[in-house]
NUKOL-154722 format. One line per field, with one value per atom (N, C-alpha, C): residue in one letter; residue number from 1; x, y, z. Coordinates in pm, whole numbers. Layout:
aa c(A|...);
i c(NUM|...);
c1 c(X|...);
c2 c(Y|...);
c3 c(Z|...);
REM end
This chain:
aa c(M|M|M|A|A|A|Y|Y|Y|L|L|L|R|R|R|T|T|T|S|S|S|V|V|V|W|W|W|G|G|G|P|P|P|A|A|A|E|E|E|F|F|F|V|V|V|G|G|G|R|R|R|P|P|P|P|P|P|W|W|W|W|W|W|L|L|L|L|L|L|T|T|T|E|E|E|G|G|G|L|L|L|V|V|V|A|A|A|G|G|G|I|I|I|L|L|L|A|A|A|A|A|A|G|G|G|A|A|A|I|I|I|V|V|V|G|G|G|T|T|T|T|T|T|L|L|L|F|F|F|G|G|G|A|A|A|W|W|W|T|T|T|G|G|G|R|R|R|P|P|P|S|S|S|L|L|L|A|A|A|D|D|D|G|G|G|E|E|E|A|A|A|G|G|G|L|L|L|V|V|V|C|C|C|A|A|A|G|G|G|A|A|A|L|L|L|A|A|A|V|V|V|Y|Y|Y|L|L|L|Y|Y|Y|F|F|F|V|V|V|G|G|G|A|A|A|G|G|G|R|R|R|A|A|A|L|L|L|I|I|I|G|G|G|I|I|I|T|T|T|A|A|A|L|L|L|L|L|L|G|G|G|V|V|V|C|C|C|L|L|L|A|A|A|L|L|L|Q|Q|Q|A|A|A|P|P|P|Q|Q|Q|A|A|A|A|A|A|A|A|A|G|G|G|M|M|M|V|V|V|L|L|L|A|A|A|E|E|E|R|R|R|G|G|G|Q|Q|Q|V|V|V|Q|Q|Q|S|S|S|V|V|V|V|V|V|V|V|V|T|T|T|S|S|S|V|V|V|Q|Q|Q|D|D|D|G|G|G|R|R|R|A|A|A|A|A|A|E|E|E|G|G|G|G|G|G|R|R|R|A|A|A|R|R|R|Y|Y|Y|L|L|L|C|C|C|S|S|S|V|V|V|A|A|A|D|D|D|T|T|T|D|D|D|G|G|G|V|V|V|P|P|P|L|L|L|K|K|K|V|V|V|R|R|R|I|I|I|W|W|W|R|R|R|G|G|G|C|C|C|G|G|G|E|E|E|A|A|A|T|T|T|R|R|R|P|P|P|G|G|G|D|D|D|A|A|A|L|L|L|A|A|A|V|V|V|V|V|V|S|S|S|D|D|D|P|P|P|E|E|E|G|G|G|R|R|R|V|V|V|P|P|P|P|P|P|R|R|R|G|G|G|A|A|A|Q|Q|Q|T|T|T|G|G|G|A|A|A|G|G|G|M|M|M|S|S|S|G|G|G|P|P|P|V|V|V|R|R|R|D|D|D|L|L|L|A|A|A|P|P|P|W|W|W|A|A|A|A|A|A|A|A|A|L|L|L|V|V|V|V|V|V|G|G|G|S|S|S|L|L|L|V|V|V|A|A|A|V|V|V|V|V|V|R|R|R|S|S|S|Y|Y|Y|R|R|R|L|L|L|S|S|S|R|R|R|P|P|P|Y|Y|Y|E|E|E|T|T|T|V|V|V|P|P|P|P|P|P|F|F|F|G|G|G|T|T|T|G|G|G|Q|Q|Q|A|A|A|G|G|G|H|H|H|R|R|R);
i c(1|1|1|2|2|2|3|3|3|4|4|4|5|5|5|6|6|6|7|7|7|8|8|8|9|9|9|10|10|10|11|11|11|12|12|12|13|13|13|14|14|14|15|15|15|16|16|16|17|17|17|18|18|18|19|19|19|20|20|20|21|21|21|22|22|22|23|23|23|24|24|24|25|25|25|26|26|26|27|27|27|28|28|28|29|29|29|30|30|30|31|31|31|32|32|32|33|33|33|34|34|34|35|35|35|36|36|36|37|37|37|38|38|38|39|39|39|40|40|40|41|41|41|42|42|42|43|43|43|44|44|44|45|45|45|46|46|46|47|47|47|48|48|48|49|49|49|50|50|50|51|51|51|52|52|52|53|53|53|54|54|54|55|55|55|56|56|56|57|57|57|58|58|58|59|59|59|60|60|60|61|61|61|62|62|62|63|63|63|64|64|64|65|65|65|66|66|66|67|67|67|68|68|68|69|69|69|70|70|70|71|71|71|72|72|72|73|73|73|74|74|74|75|75|75|76|76|76|77|77|77|78|78|78|79|79|79|80|80|80|81|81|81|82|82|82|83|83|83|84|84|84|85|85|85|86|86|86|87|87|87|88|88|88|89|89|89|90|90|90|91|91|91|92|92|92|93|93|93|94|94|94|95|95|95|96|96|96|97|97|97|98|98|98|99|99|99|100|100|100|101|101|101|102|102|102|103|103|103|104|104|104|105|105|105|106|106|106|107|107|107|108|108|108|109|109|109|110|110|110|111|111|111|112|112|112|113|113|113|114|114|114|115|115|115|116|116|116|117|117|117|118|118|118|119|119|119|120|120|120|121|121|121|122|122|122|123|123|123|124|124|124|125|125|125|126|126|126|127|127|127|128|128|128|129|129|129|130|130|130|131|131|131|132|132|132|133|133|133|134|134|134|135|135|135|136|136|136|137|137|137|138|138|138|139|139|139|140|140|140|141|141|141|142|142|142|143|143|143|144|144|144|145|145|145|146|146|146|147|147|147|148|148|148|149|149|149|150|150|150|151|151|151|152|152|152|153|153|153|154|154|154|155|155|155|156|156|156|157|157|157|158|158|158|159|159|159|160|160|160|161|161|161|162|162|162|163|163|163|164|164|164|165|165|165|166|166|166|167|167|167|168|168|168|169|169|169|170|170|170|171|171|171|172|172|172|173|173|173|174|174|174|175|175|175|176|176|176|177|177|177|178|178|178|179|179|179|180|180|180|181|181|181|182|182|182|183|183|183|184|184|184|185|185|185|186|186|186|187|187|187|188|188|188|189|189|189|190|190|190|191|191|191|192|192|192|193|193|193|194|194|194|195|195|195|196|196|196|197|197|197|198|198|198|199|199|199|200|200|200|201|201|201|202|202|202|203|203|203|204|204|204|205|205|205|206|206|206|207|207|207|208|208|208|209|209|209|210|210|210|211|211|211|212|212|212|213|213|213|214|214|214|215|215|215|216|216|216|217|217|217|218|218|218|219|219|219|220|220|220|221|221|221|222|222|222|223|223|223|224|224|224|225|225|225|226|226|226);
c1 c(2537|2506|2543|2656|2695|2593|2545|2445|2316|2277|2155|2168|2282|2303|2299|2360|2364|2224|2147|2013|1916|1935|1841|1879|2008|2051|2136|2169|2251|2397|2474|2614|2704|2690|2773|2920|2967|3105|3198|3216|3312|3382|3502|3582|3588|3561|3561|3430|3440|3321|3271|3139|3087|3125|3131|3164|3063|3111|3025|2912|2941|2836|2726|2763|2661|2570|2628|2548|2455|2509|2427|2311|2340|2234|2122|2159|2057|1976|2043|1972|1877|1927|1843|1720|1741|1627|1524|1569|1476|1404|1479|1418|1317|1353|1260|1133|1148|1030|942|1002|923|857|932|873|760|775|669|543|561|446|369|441|375|326|408|373|249|238|120|-6|6|-111|-153|-55|-86|-146|-92|-146|-290|-318|-454|-550|-506|-593|-616|-514|-527|-617|-609|-685|-814|-838|-961|-962|-848|-840|-837|-948|-954|-850|-817|-720|-582|-552|-425|-438|-548|-566|-582|-635|-658|-532|-421|-296|-268|-356|-333|-207|-186|-64|59|46|157|196|97|127|201|164|235|381|404|540|621|558|628|663|572|600|712|716|822|958|965|1091|1134|1039|1073|1125|1064|1111|1252|1278|1411|1515|1484|1577|1601|1499|1515|1614|1603|1688|1833|1855|1993|2057|1980|2035|2031|1938|1927|1876|1904|1859|1708|1655|1509|1447|1513|1458|1455|1561|1565|1464|1441|1337|1201|1174|1046|1028|1134|1124|1101|1176|1161|1023|975|841|734|750|654|655|773|781|716|734|669|517|467|322|269|341|298|294|396|397|281|252|142|7|-7|-133|-148|-36|-42|-59|-19|-15|-152|-261|-388|-437|-433|-477|-388|-256|-164|-182|-206|-226|-353|-458|-581|-557|-478|-446|-365|-275|-197|-286|-380|-470|-555|-609|-692|-610|-484|-399|-368|-364|-328|-447|-561|-673|-805|-799|-921|-980|-1111|-1183|-1257|-1248|-1313|-1458|-1549|-1690|-1752|-1861|-1930|-2042|-2051|-2157|-2228|-2345|-2427|-2429|-2407|-2408|-2552|-2576|-2710|-2720|-2610|-2609|-2466|-2450|-2318|-2317|-2217|-2203|-2073|-2084|-1966|-1897|-1783|-1714|-1616|-1619|-1521|-1539|-1662|-1685|-1637|-1663|-1623|-1475|-1410|-1269|-1179|-1227|-1141|-1113|-1208|-1193|-1135|-1096|-1042|-1153|-1124|-1224|-1236|-1314|-1335|-1484|-1528|-1668|-1682|-1788|-1813|-1940|-1929|-2041|-2093|-2222|-2288|-2327|-2296|-2315|-2388|-2442|-2507|-2462|-2461|-2418|-2529|-2506|-2601|-2733|-2733|-2857|-2932|-2877|-2941|-2905|-2811|-2769|-2666|-2693|-2597|-2471|-2357|-2232|-2223|-2158|-2151|-2055|-1967|-1869|-1900|-1859|-1872|-1741|-1751|-1636|-1598|-1467|-1422|-1332|-1266|-1187|-1284|-1273|-1361|-1488|-1511|-1630|-1589|-1653|-1614|-1734|-1705|-1810|-1912|-1867|-1958|-2034|-2007|-2075|-2218|-2310|-2452|-2510|-2617|-2685|-2726|-2701|-2729|-2606|-2496|-2372|-2310|-2228|-2159|-2016|-1971|-1833|-1772|-1641|-1568|-1503|-1527|-1468|-1395|-1297|-1223|-1268|-1313|-1363|-1289|-1285|-1223|-1327|-1304|-1403|-1431|-1337|-1357|-1419|-1436|-1504|-1426|-1294|-1216|-1161|-1166|-1117|-1227|-1258|-1363|-1329|-1428|-1401|-1360|-1295|-1255|-1259|-1261|-1266|-1145|-1169|-1060|-978|-846|-755|-677|-656|-580|-433|-379|-238|-212|-316|-294|-245|-150|-93|-29|62|129|227|279|383|330|202|147|147|85|87|228|316|454|523|499|560|510|385|332|397|431|488|639|705|852|915|868|932|921|805|788|874|880|963|1111|1155|1294|1327|1235|1259|1267|1184|1189|1322|1372|1501|1613|1612|1715|1708|1585|1571|1623|1594|1644|1796|1851|1996|2066|2017|2079|2066|1948|1926|2019|2035|2121|2267|2310|2450|2485|2397|2425|2408|2360|2348|2479|2583|2710|2775|2816|2876|3002|3112|3237|3239|3175|3176|3033|3011|2879|2840|2712|2671|2696|2745|2772|2883|2964|3072|3192|3255|3373|3494|3569|3684|3804|3873|3989|4101|4189|4299|4399|4477|4584|4533|4400|4348|4353|4346|4354|4220|4111|3980|3958|3868|3835|3705|3706|3585|3494|3364|3263|3161|3088|2984|2852|2796|2663|2658);
c2 c(-5346|-5268|-5121|-5097|-4958|-4888|-4959|-4899|-4874|-4967|-4950|-4831|-4817|-4704|-4573|-4572|-4450|-4409|-4506|-4475|-4437|-4492|-4464|-4337|-4322|-4211|-4108|-4133|-4038|-4077|-4040|-4082|-4018|-3888|-3816|-3844|-3827|-3860|-3741|-3707|-3604|-3648|-3595|-3627|-3504|-3524|-3412|-3335|-3205|-3121|-3104|-3092|-3068|-2930|-2910|-2777|-2672|-2550|-2443|-2412|-2421|-2391|-2495|-2619|-2724|-2698|-2653|-2616|-2500|-2403|-2288|-2331|-2422|-2470|-2538|-2623|-2691|-2596|-2497|-2399|-2315|-2268|-2183|-2260|-2387|-2467|-2486|-2516|-2536|-2408|-2297|-2171|-2124|-2138|-2098|-2183|-2313|-2400|-2367|-2351|-2317|-2180|-2084|-1952|-1954|-2037|-2046|-2110|-2214|-2283|-2189|-2124|-2034|-1908|-1855|-1730|-1740|-1847|-1862|-1881|-1955|-1975|-1845|-1769|-1640|-1544|-1542|-1454|-1493|-1623|-1668|-1631|-1643|-1604|-1454|-1377|-1232|-1180|-1241|-1193|-1271|-1378|-1453|-1548|-1606|-1705|-1844|-1919|-2049|-2148|-2150|-2248|-2227|-2105|-2077|-2088|-2035|-2033|-2173|-2268|-2404|-2489|-2437|-2513|-2592|-2583|-2660|-2613|-2482|-2431|-2471|-2480|-2524|-2667|-2753|-2891|-2897|-2809|-2803|-2761|-2666|-2623|-2736|-2813|-2928|-3030|-3052|-3144|-3093|-2961|-2903|-2923|-2911|-2934|-3080|-3172|-3314|-3342|-3280|-3297|-3241|-3126|-3067|-3161|-3216|-3306|-3432|-3476|-3594|-3565|-3447|-3415|-3386|-3343|-3323|-3452|-3560|-3690|-3722|-3664|-3694|-3836|-3890|-4025|-4033|-4147|-4164|-4147|-4200|-4187|-4041|-3967|-3826|-3743|-3780|-3711|-3734|-3858|-3889|-3818|-3815|-3748|-3598|-3537|-3394|-3362|-3445|-3422|-3434|-3531|-3546|-3425|-3372|-3251|-3133|-3125|-3018|-3029|-3152|-3173|-3134|-3173|-3138|-2987|-2918|-2772|-2712|-2766|-2715|-2738|-2847|-2874|-2790|-2750|-2666|-2519|-2481|-2339|-2271|-2335|-2261|-2204|-2282|-2231|-2118|-2135|-2030|-1903|-1919|-1802|-1727|-1802|-1737|-1661|-1719|-1649|-1523|-1527|-1406|-1295|-1332|-1232|-1169|-1252|-1199|-1116|-1154|-1076|-939|-931|-806|-712|-765|-676|-721|-819|-869|-768|-775|-689|-775|-736|-811|-765|-862|-832|-931|-893|-978|-1054|-1183|-1268|-1340|-1395|-1463|-1612|-1693|-1838|-1885|-1964|-2019|-2166|-2238|-2378|-2420|-2522|-2574|-2723|-2769|-2911|-2963|-3079|-3145|-3216|-3167|-3223|-3332|-3387|-3489|-3616|-3655|-3777|-3760|-3645|-3621|-3594|-3549|-3512|-3618|-3740|-3848|-3843|-3793|-3796|-3668|-3571|-3448|-3362|-3298|-3216|-3082|-3078|-2954|-2934|-2812|-2778|-2681|-2697|-2615|-2534|-2404|-2314|-2262|-2277|-2209|-2070|-1968|-1831|-1750|-1635|-1541|-1400|-1312|-1175|-1098|-972|-892|-872|-891|-880|-1013|-1117|-1247|-1332|-1288|-1365|-1469|-1598|-1700|-1701|-1725|-1740|-1880|-1892|-2021|-2118|-2069|-2155|-2163|-2274|-2288|-2249|-2195|-2140|-2235|-2264|-2347|-2268|-2162|-2080|-1998|-2015|-1945|-2022|-2131|-2213|-2329|-2339|-2443|-2513|-2594|-2674|-2585|-2469|-2380|-2286|-2289|-2198|-2245|-2151|-2182|-2093|-2139|-2053|-1920|-1813|-1679|-1608|-1684|-1620|-1543|-1446|-1366|-1416|-1422|-1459|-1351|-1335|-1242|-1320|-1278|-1342|-1237|-1284|-1198|-1232|-1134|-1156|-1068|-1114|-1040|-944|-813|-720|-741|-803|-829|-965|-1045|-1173|-1281|-1268|-1366|-1477|-1458|-1557|-1584|-1709|-1739|-1681|-1636|-1583|-1694|-1656|-1750|-1679|-1758|-1700|-1615|-1505|-1413|-1473|-1452|-1497|-1377|-1376|-1268|-1281|-1173|-1174|-1240|-1279|-1343|-1241|-1282|-1192|-1272|-1207|-1270|-1378|-1367|-1460|-1602|-1617|-1752|-1834|-1786|-1863|-1888|-1789|-1807|-1916|-1917|-2018|-2157|-2169|-2299|-2354|-2266|-2310|-2326|-2258|-2256|-2396|-2490|-2622|-2696|-2688|-2756|-2693|-2560|-2492|-2523|-2525|-2556|-2700|-2792|-2932|-2947|-2873|-2880|-2828|-2718|-2663|-2762|-2822|-2921|-3042|-3090|-3204|-3173|-3055|-3015|-3004|-2948|-2933|-3069|-3163|-3296|-3367|-3356|-3423|-3369|-3236|-3176|-3208|-3201|-3229|-3374|-3466|-3607|-3640|-3547|-3573|-3551|-3502|-3470|-3597|-3591|-3706|-3661|-3731|-3700|-3748|-3861|-3919|-3945|-3950|-3978|-4123|-4150|-4289|-4375|-4497|-4597|-4552|-4453|-4406|-4498|-4537|-4620|-4532|-4554|-4471|-4520|-4435|-4477|-4524|-4609|-4660|-4550|-4578|-4490|-4353|-4345|-4220|-4105|-4131|-4023|-3958|-4012|-3955|-3828|-3745|-3619|-3639|-3618|-3637|-3519|-3545|-3440|-3445|-3339|-3329|-3380|-3476|-3531|-3585);
c3 c(-311|-192|-210|-279|-304|-393|-495|-583|-507|-421|-342|-248|-182|-92|-169|-288|-368|-414|-459|-511|-400|-281|-172|-96|-63|21|-53|-177|-253|-249|-352|-360|-255|-231|-133|-156|-278|-314|-289|-164|-128|0|21|139|229|356|449|442|458|454|311|293|157|108|-23|-77|-29|-12|39|-58|-189|-287|-286|-244|-235|-115|-4|112|78|4|-36|-125|-218|-308|-231|-134|-55|31|92|174|90|-24|-110|-159|-199|-247|-136|-15|95|136|143|182|78|-50|-155|-152|-129|-124|-4|114|233|216|161|139|39|-67|-167|-110|-28|32|124|215|309|239|148|82|-4|-82|-167|-84|26|113|180|228|291|189|68|-35|-69|-75|-102|8|135|246|248|216|219|108|-9|-125|-148|-71|-86|-204|-241|-348|-286|-292|-224|-271|-400|-451|-389|-348|-282|-131|-77|68|127|49|99|98|49|50|-75|-177|-299|-371|-377|-440|-361|-228|-145|-175|-201|-239|-372|-464|-592|-570|-482|-452|-389|-301|-241|-348|-443|-553|-642|-664|-747|-681|-550|-480|-496|-486|-503|-644|-744|-882|-897|-837|-844|-781|-665|-599|-682|-752|-839|-952|-1012|-1126|-1084|-960|-917|-869|-862|-826|-679|-605|-462|-442|-324|-291|-282|-320|-323|-185|-82|53|97|67|106|27|-99|-177|-112|-74|-11|122|204|334|316|224|201|144|52|-3|106|197|307|398|427|509|439|307|232|235|224|231|370|475|611|630|578|588|510|391|310|379|454|523|649|710|829|794|674|637|634|588|579|712|818|949|998|978|1021|938|808|723|763|795|840|970|1061|1185|1161|1063|1031|977|891|834|944|1034|1143|1239|1262|1350|1291|1158|1092|1075|1032|1003|1067|1155|1218|1317|1335|1429|1529|1654|1762|1773|1780|1797|1895|1952|2049|1979|2010|1954|2069|2037|2136|2105|2207|2191|2175|2070|2048|2090|2082|2126|2151|2236|2272|2246|2175|2144|2204|2270|2323|2207|2166|2050|2082|2203|2239|2157|2129|2052|1909|1852|1713|1699|1807|1799|1860|1870|1918|2067|2146|2290|2350|2267|2322|2382|2495|2565|2495|2388|2313|2294|2320|2303|2186|2111|1992|2014|1995|2016|1882|1860|1749|1799|1719|1766|1659|1701|1612|1650|1553|1581|1653|1678|1755|1682|1550|1472|1462|1525|1522|1402|1320|1203|1247|1227|1272|1188|1254|1183|1124|1010|941|1007|1091|1157|1305|1366|1509|1576|1696|1768|1881|1890|2003|2100|2053|2144|2231|2361|2453|2485|2413|2438|2527|2643|2739|2800|2898|2964|3033|3083|3156|3064|2935|2841|2819|2818|2801|2691|2626|2527|2590|2517|2567|2617|2642|2685|2569|2602|2501|2486|2363|2332|2244|2255|2170|2056|1935|1818|1735|1660|1567|1427|1353|1218|1119|997|888|830|833|778|630|559|417|391|497|485|411|401|327|415|546|642|742|774|871|1008|1084|1218|1313|1418|1522|1657|1763|1896|1927|1996|2031|2144|2137|2241|2294|2426|2487|2446|2394|2355|2223|2149|2020|1919|1836|1736|1625|1555|1443|1486|1609|1653|1668|1706|1724|1597|1488|1363|1310|1322|1275|1357|1486|1573|1540|1496|1460|1333|1241|1113|1118|1211|1213|1218|1303|1304|1170|1105|977|869|868|769|790|916|944|905|933|895|744|671|525|472|528|484|513|631|665|573|547|456|317|267|135|136|242|252|249|328|333|198|136|8|-100|-106|-208|-181|-55|-22|-58|-27|-56|-204|-285|-428|-502|-433|-499|-553|-678|-745|-819|-792|-859|-1003|-1029|-1163|-1206|-1335|-1387|-1359|-1331|-1306|-1429|-1404|-1506|-1601|-1560|-1645|-1629|-1738|-1734|-1712|-1604|-1571|-1651|-1729|-1807|-1716|-1765|-1682|-1647|-1543|-1496|-1451|-1420|-1368|-1464|-1595|-1693|-1719|-1666|-1690|-1609|-1659|-1591|-1515|-1385|-1305|-1324|-1317|-1333|-1223|-1206|-1101|-1155|-1079|-1110|-1251);
REM end
């Protein structure tokens, strides 16, 4: 049972509070991983690199954190939980990164609704309407807009959308008071959970003696970390 607990949740062989350097190691690992996941996705959205903007690089960063936790001797369950949190953050980052880019350099323009689709059936029963729109020159946009599109919207109505002048981020419906704080607020819980998961995994990886090490009699052996 002791071996099972150690392999699943980590040895955590310390008495009282964990060493300060161990707490620092866990925090730094979590912050670097969260920053890498969000940073690479934001950089991809800003520069128009699909492999980064779509969150693929973020998934690699989450995997790198899991590998790091494995090599420091973290428990298998904590590695899995932390990796899952990293994947969730990587999947949430693309939409938030696109919102950050539009908040920074997006331009508001007026478009005309060409058709309205009730998206409740496709979205699992949620009351969401999708508007196909075209710009003032009659060129249809490749994406459908749901912000500002409602039950009362009809073809021919005007909608305000925010578009990227460089065309690297798809346009979306304009929102009153929308800015950088919204996307950051959406990512903050996932990033915080990832940092906490990394901290707990690293702290519980602390080992006074090497696994399967034979301790000499009379306590003459020298204990080592991990």
